[in-house]
C-alpha positions in Angstrom: -0.2 8.3 -6.2 1.4 11.7 -6.6 4.8 12.9 -7.7 6.3 15.9 -5.9 9.7 17.6 -5.9 11.5 16.8 -2.7 14.8 17.8 -1.0 17.9 15.7 -1.8 18.2 14.5 1.8 14.6 13.1 1.6 15.9 10.6 -1.0 18.6 9.1 1.3 16.5 6.5 3.1 15.2 5.0 -0.1 18.6 5.3 -1.8 20.1 3.4 1.1 17.5 0.7 1.1 17.5 0.1 -2.7 20.8 1.4 -4.1 23.3 1.4 -1.2 22.2 -1.4 1.2 24.6 -1.9 4.1 26.3 1.5 3.7 25.9 4.4 6.0 23.1 6.9 5.3 25.7 9.6 4.4 26.9 7.4 1.5 23.6 8.3 -0.2 24.7 11.9 -0.8 25.5 12.1 -4.5 27.6 14.8 -6.3 25.3 17.5 -7.8 22.5 16.8 -5.3 22.5 20.4 -4.0 23.2 22.3 -7.2 20.7 25.0 -8.2 19.7 23.2 -11.4 19.3 19.8 -9.8 15.9 18.5 -8.7 14.6 15.4 -7.0 11.3 13.7 -7.4 9.4 11.6 -4.9 6.5 9.3 -5.6 4.0 9.1 -2.7 1.4 6.5 -2.0 -0.7 6.5 1.2 1.6 9.3 2.6 4.6 7.1 2.2 7.6 7.9 -0.1 7.7 4.8 -2.4 9.9 6.0 -5.3 12.6 8.6 -6.0 14.6 10.0 -8.9 17.2 12.7 -9.1 17.8 14.8 -12.2 20.9 16.9 -12.8 21.9 19.3 -15.5 25.0 17.2 -16.5 26.7 16.5 -19.8 27.7 13.0 -20.9 30.9 12.9 -23.0 29.5 10.0 -25.2 26.3 11.9 -25.9 26.6 15.4 -27.4 23.7 17.6 -26.6 23.0 21.3 -26.2 21.2 21.0 -22.8 21.6 17.5 -21.3 20.2 16.2 -18.1 21.1 13.1 -16.1 18.7 10.7 -14.3 20.4 9.2 -11.3 19.4 7.6 -8.0 16.2 6.1 -9.4 14.7 3.7 -6.8 11.3 2.2 -6.0 10.6 0.6 -2.6 10.7 -3.2 -3.0 7.1 -3.5 -1.9 6.0 -1.2 -4.7 7.9 -2.6 -7.7 6.0 -3.6 -10.8 3.1 -1.2 -10.0 4.1 1.6 -12.3 5.9 3.9 -9.8 9.1 3.9 -11.7 7.4 4.7 -15.0 5.6 7.6 -13.4 8.8 9.0 -12.1 10.5 8.8 -15.5 7.6 10.4 -17.3 7.7 13.3 -14.8 11.4 13.6 -15.2 11.0 13.8 -19.0 8.3 16.4 -18.6 10.6 18.5 -16.3 13.5 18.2 -18.7 11.3 19.3 -21.6 10.0 22.3 -19.5 13.7 23.2 -18.8 14.4 23.2 -22.6 16.6 20.1 -22.1 17.2 18.1 -25.2 18.5 14.8 -23.7 17.9 12.7 -20.6 20.6 10.1 -20.0 21.4 7.6 -17.3 23.8 4.8 -16.3 21.2 2.0 -15.9 21.8 -1.2 -14.1 21.8 -3.9 -16.7 19.0 -5.6 -14.7 16.9 -2.4 -15.3 17.8 -1.9 -19.0 14.5 -3.5 -20.2 12.5 -1.1 -18.0 14.2 1.9 -19.6 14.0 0.4 -23.1 10.2 0.1 -22.7 10.1 3.8 -21.9 11.9 4.7 -25.1 15.5 4.8 -23.9 18.3 3.5 -26.2 21.5 1.7 -25.1 24.8 3.1 -26.1 27.7 0.7 -26.4 28.5 -2.3 -24.3 27.8 -2.9 -20.6 30.4 -1.6 -18.2 31.1 -2.1 -14.6 30.6 0.5 -11.9 33.0 -0.5 -9.1 31.1 -1.7 -6.0 27.7 -1.4 -7.8 27.7 -3.7 -10.7 27.1 -3.9 -14.5 25.4 -0.9 -16.2 24.4 0.4 -19.6 24.6 4.0 -20.8 21.1 4.8 -21.9 19.4 7.9 -23.3 16.3 9.4 -24.9 15.0 12.8 -26.0 12.4 14.3 -23.8 
């Protein structure tokens, strides 16, 4: 398996499959996707894109930091879950944030994925909250 940087639009099919099922492909364009300091990671296995993550230089009001980054749009193909794809993407994201002199990586994690992020060293901030149309989430973070 390899992790490469990919274009934002290359994330859309997997975002649609995992994060936005039933919505049009254009609904998978996220704010900040095309900003100069944003980047997108793709995990490849057998020449197929099996996992994605997007990272943005974005502040979080609840988490003061000098140079924060946000992890968003993390998705692993259903056929590849539980095989370490997500962990590899997060480790690569943390390395990239560290290289960019970032001091925080944060995300709004689906509550069903909170255990995954906790195992990777992320901490939960506050109570679960609802993202309309998506479901319950936790604010989570860790230092790179």
